[in-house]
Backbone as ProteinMPNN parsed JSONL, in Angstrom:
{"seq_chain_A": "XXXXXXXXXXXXXXXXXXXXXXXXXXXXXXXXXXXXXXXXXXXXXXXXXXXXXXXXXXXXXXXXXXXXXXXXXX", "coords_chain_A": {"N_chain_A": [[-26.457, 41.358, 4.565], [-25.866, 39.642, 2.484], [-28.211, 39.078, 0.883], [-28.673, 41.663, 0.198], [-26.543, 41.904, -1.694], [-27.01, 39.864, -3.503], [-29.484, 40.728, -4.905], [-28.529, 43.19, -5.323], [-26.819, 42.048, -7.541], [-28.705, 40.671, -9.27], [-29.826, 42.38, -10.255], [-27.95, 44.434, -11.489], [-27.305, 42.538, -13.692], [-29.288, 41.444, -14.829], [-29.892, 43.123, -17.788], [-27.699, 41.996, -19.118], [-28.849, 39.344, -19.677], [-31.77, 37.377, -21.559], [-33.497, 36.83, -19.722], [-36.692, 37.624, -17.823], [-37.019, 39.093, -14.727], [-39.588, 39.199, -13.323], [-41.963, 38.592, -10.674], [-42.553, 36.275, -7.929], [-40.031, 35.371, -6.121], [-38.307, 32.848, -3.662], [-35.666, 32.864, -1.694], [-33.435, 30.718, 0.158], [-31.16, 30.775, 2.776], [-28.618, 29.159, 4.299], [-27.145, 28.999, 7.592], [-24.688, 29.527, 10.091], [-25.268, 27.937, 12.392], [-26.734, 25.35, 11.62], [-29.563, 26.36, 11.055], [-32.107, 28.086, 8.914], [-32.326, 30.513, 6.716], [-34.923, 32.82, 5.049], [-35.452, 34.825, 2.293], [-37.415, 36.705, 0.68], [-38.688, 37.848, -2.332], [-40.549, 40.078, -4.046], [-40.704, 40.916, -7.313], [-40.667, 42.997, -10.398], [-40.375, 43.403, -13.268], [-39.391, 45.883, -15.866], [-38.094, 46.879, -18.778], [-34.88, 47.507, -18.409], [-35.432, 48.487, -16.193], [-35.754, 47.471, -12.466], [-38.228, 46.932, -9.966], [-39.83, 46.46, -6.736], [-39.936, 44.434, -3.912], [-38.347, 43.293, -0.759], [-38.571, 41.044, 1.97], [-37.103, 40.203, 4.875], [-36.839, 38.394, 7.434], [-37.841, 40.052, 9.815], [-37.892, 42.283, 8.522], [-38.414, 44.727, 6.385], [-37.869, 45.957, 2.841], [-38.584, 48.273, 0.226], [-37.869, 48.895, -3.117], [-37.957, 51.136, -5.928], [-36.717, 50.848, -8.175], [-34.927, 52.883, -9.346], [-31.707, 54.117, -9.835], [-29.448, 55.242, -8.117], [-26.257, 57.097, -7.533], [-23.896, 56.617, -5.298], [-22.846, 58.888, -2.802], [-19.218, 60.111, -3.29], [-16.376, 60.538, -1.192], [-13.256, 62.477, -1.868]], "CA_chain_A": [[-25.831, 41.647, 3.288], [-26.044, 38.827, 1.37], [-29.411, 39.494, 0.318], [-28.859, 42.654, -0.409], [-25.797, 42.087, -2.841], [-27.951, 39.115, -4.131], [-30.432, 41.461, -5.39], [-28.097, 44.272, -6.755], [-26.36, 41.287, -8.742], [-29.556, 40.272, -10.009], [-30.716, 43.912, -10.771], [-27.081, 44.752, -12.385], [-26.711, 41.229, -14.155], [-30.439, 41.507, -15.687], [-29.657, 43.255, -18.562], [-27.028, 40.556, -19.746], [-29.806, 37.639, -20.014], [-33.081, 37.959, -21.913], [-34.561, 36.45, -18.475], [-37.469, 38.252, -16.912], [-37.085, 38.685, -13.21], [-40.625, 39.453, -12.881], [-42.505, 37.564, -10.102], [-42.487, 36.115, -6.868], [-38.757, 34.473, -5.653], [-38.165, 32.939, -2.109], [-34.252, 32.362, -1.259], [-33.158, 30.144, 1.515], [-29.873, 30.914, 2.977], [-28.164, 28.145, 5.602], [-26.803, 30.123, 8.138], [-24.089, 28.448, 10.938], [-26.192, 27.251, 13.376], [-27.592, 24.479, 11.187], [-30.877, 26.666, 10.774], [-32.341, 28.643, 7.682], [-32.767, 32.376, 6.613], [-35.705, 32.568, 4.082], [-35.815, 35.835, 1.74], [-38.657, 36.582, -0.05], [-38.697, 39.236, -3.554], [-42.03, 40.436, -4.961], [-40.442, 42.379, -8.089], [-41.64, 43.346, -11.622], [-39.07, 43.999, -14.383], [-39.807, 46.724, -17.34], [-37.28, 47.102, -19.551], [-33.692, 47.32, -17.518], [-35.732, 48.662, -14.283], [-36.24, 46.07, -11.62], [-38.63, 47.308, -8.658], [-40.568, 45.525, -5.784], [-40.167, 44.219, -2.333], [-37.569, 42.196, -0.236], [-38.448, 40.52, 3.013], [-36.117, 39.242, 5.488], [-37.682, 38.038, 9.007], [-39.195, 41.447, 10.707], [-37.302, 43.604, 7.571], [-39.465, 44.828, 4.643], [-37.616, 46.659, 1.844], [-38.866, 48.201, -1.013], [-37.085, 49.452, -4.31], [-38.792, 51.83, -6.929], [-36.22, 50.454, -9.447], [-34.24, 54.016, -9.194], [-30.482, 53.795, -9.689], [-28.632, 56.081, -7.404], [-24.914, 56.648, -7.17], [-23.467, 57.012, -4.133], [-21.602, 60.534, -3.101], [-17.687, 59.653, -2.816], [-15.365, 61.789, -0.762], [-12.06, 62.129, -2.483]], "C_chain_A": [[-25.7, 41.229, 2.231], [-27.303, 38.762, 0.344], [-29.479, 40.366, -0.265], [-27.685, 42.621, -1.789], [-26.376, 40.886, -3.672], [-28.658, 39.95, -5.181], [-29.463, 42.444, -6.36], [-27.589, 43.329, -7.972], [-27.116, 40.75, -9.826], [-30.073, 41.378, -10.779], [-29.686, 44.366, -11.953], [-26.922, 43.92, -13.666], [-28.098, 41.355, -14.917], [-30.218, 41.813, -17.279], [-28.95, 42.391, -19.786], [-27.712, 39.688, -20.37], [-30.902, 38.152, -20.631], [-34.29, 37.354, -21.0], [-35.397, 37.596, -17.923], [-37.752, 38.102, -15.656], [-38.562, 38.574, -12.666], [-41.135, 38.411, -11.991], [-42.236, 37.175, -8.7], [-41.192, 35.019, -6.43], [-38.76, 34.367, -4.007], [-36.553, 32.213, -2.141], [-34.037, 31.701, 0.229], [-31.774, 29.918, 1.54], [-29.535, 29.884, 4.537], [-27.134, 29.235, 6.236], [-26.187, 28.702, 9.511], [-24.381, 27.679, 11.553], [-27.097, 25.966, 12.974], [-29.188, 25.012, 10.608], [-31.045, 27.476, 9.332], [-32.565, 30.135, 7.65], [-33.3, 32.541, 5.07], [-35.967, 34.143, 3.597], [-36.884, 35.938, 0.962], [-38.802, 38.027, -1.008], [-39.636, 39.073, -4.211], [-40.977, 41.185, -6.189], [-40.989, 42.381, -9.488], [-40.372, 44.202, -12.387], [-39.869, 44.939, -15.397], [-38.33, 47.431, -17.845], [-35.96, 46.72, -18.547], [-34.033, 47.867, -16.1], [-36.392, 47.263, -13.767], [-36.936, 46.997, -10.423], [-39.689, 46.172, -7.973], [-40.122, 45.147, -4.517], [-39.293, 43.173, -1.962], [-38.06, 42.285, 1.281], [-37.549, 39.351, 3.699], [-36.428, 39.19, 6.757], [-38.493, 39.337, 9.302], [-38.83, 42.62, 9.411], [-38.166, 43.712, 6.172], [-38.433, 46.168, 3.953], [-38.229, 47.192, 0.882], [-38.007, 49.551, -2.075], [-38.089, 49.874, -5.416], [-37.848, 51.887, -8.124], [-35.134, 52.09, -10.019], [-32.768, 53.875, -9.114], [-30.056, 55.202, -9.16], [-27.495, 55.905, -6.976], [-24.774, 57.192, -5.802], [-22.286, 58.239, -3.81], [-20.223, 59.651, -2.377], [-17.111, 60.711, -2.545], [-13.946, 61.378, -1.385], [-10.806, 62.716, -1.36]], "O_chain_A": [[-25.488, 41.847, 1.187], [-27.229, 38.414, -0.835], [-30.174, 40.36, -1.281], [-27.952, 43.261, -2.806], [-26.083, 41.06, -4.855], [-28.333, 39.783, -6.356], [-29.493, 42.541, -7.587], [-27.81, 43.627, -9.146], [-26.678, 40.42, -10.928], [-30.685, 41.248, -11.84], [-30.096, 44.638, -13.081], [-26.459, 44.467, -14.667], [-27.784, 41.361, -16.107], [-30.341, 40.867, -18.057], [-29.369, 42.159, -20.92], [-27.378, 39.226, -21.461], [-31.171, 39.33, -20.393], [-35.494, 37.321, -21.254], [-34.761, 38.578, -17.542], [-38.537, 37.239, -15.264], [-38.767, 37.917, -11.645], [-40.867, 37.262, -12.342], [-41.482, 38.002, -8.187], [-41.469, 33.82, -6.434], [-39.051, 35.27, -3.222], [-36.384, 31.087, -2.609], [-34.469, 32.205, 1.265], [-31.158, 29.195, 0.757], [-30.164, 29.966, 5.592], [-26.493, 30.082, 5.614], [-26.702, 27.628, 9.821], [-23.866, 26.566, 11.449], [-27.988, 25.542, 13.709], [-29.895, 24.297, 9.898], [-30.048, 27.48, 8.61], [-32.975, 30.788, 8.609], [-32.569, 32.464, 4.083], [-36.645, 34.819, 4.371], [-37.254, 34.847, 0.528], [-38.995, 39.124, -0.484], [-39.772, 38.105, -4.959], [-40.428, 42.197, -5.753], [-41.921, 41.595, -9.654], [-39.736, 45.22, -12.119], [-41.028, 44.629, -15.672], [-37.701, 48.333, -17.291], [-36.022, 45.659, -17.925], [-33.304, 47.801, -15.111], [-37.118, 46.408, -14.275], [-36.185, 47.825, -9.907], [-40.216, 45.241, -8.582], [-39.865, 46.215, -3.962], [-39.309, 42.145, -2.639], [-38.012, 43.369, 1.861], [-37.322, 38.188, 3.365], [-36.212, 40.269, 7.31], [-39.674, 39.508, 8.998], [-39.433, 43.692, 9.362], [-38.413, 42.923, 5.26], [-38.308, 47.228, 4.567], [-38.714, 46.22, 0.302], [-37.698, 50.708, -1.787], [-38.958, 49.09, -5.797], [-38.006, 52.739, -8.999], [-34.722, 52.131, -11.178], [-32.487, 53.374, -8.025], [-30.341, 56.215, -9.799], [-27.241, 54.969, -6.217], [-25.466, 58.084, -5.312], [-21.213, 58.435, -4.381], [-20.176, 58.896, -1.406], [-17.132, 61.721, -3.248], [-13.539, 60.217, -1.419], [-9.615, 62.556, -1.625]]}, "name": "protein", "num_of_chains": 1, "seq": "XXXXXXXXXXXXXXXXXXXXXXXXXXXXXXXXXXXXXXXXXXXXXXXXXXXXXXXXXXXXXXXXXXXXXXXXXX"}
């Protein structure tokens, strides 16, 4: 969940900065038991659109750069 939050934060905050997120990134999170979890990002930025893949342990996520709004019930 932290990884998804970090990815969304980078995606949504990227227009605020002149930095380009294109590249391979590795994020190392410390766990309560003293071990680490490494998350790998392979990103490509084209303007405000960020696409790529995220790999965490055995999970693999693809992001095509589309922004979709979640349906909300009233």
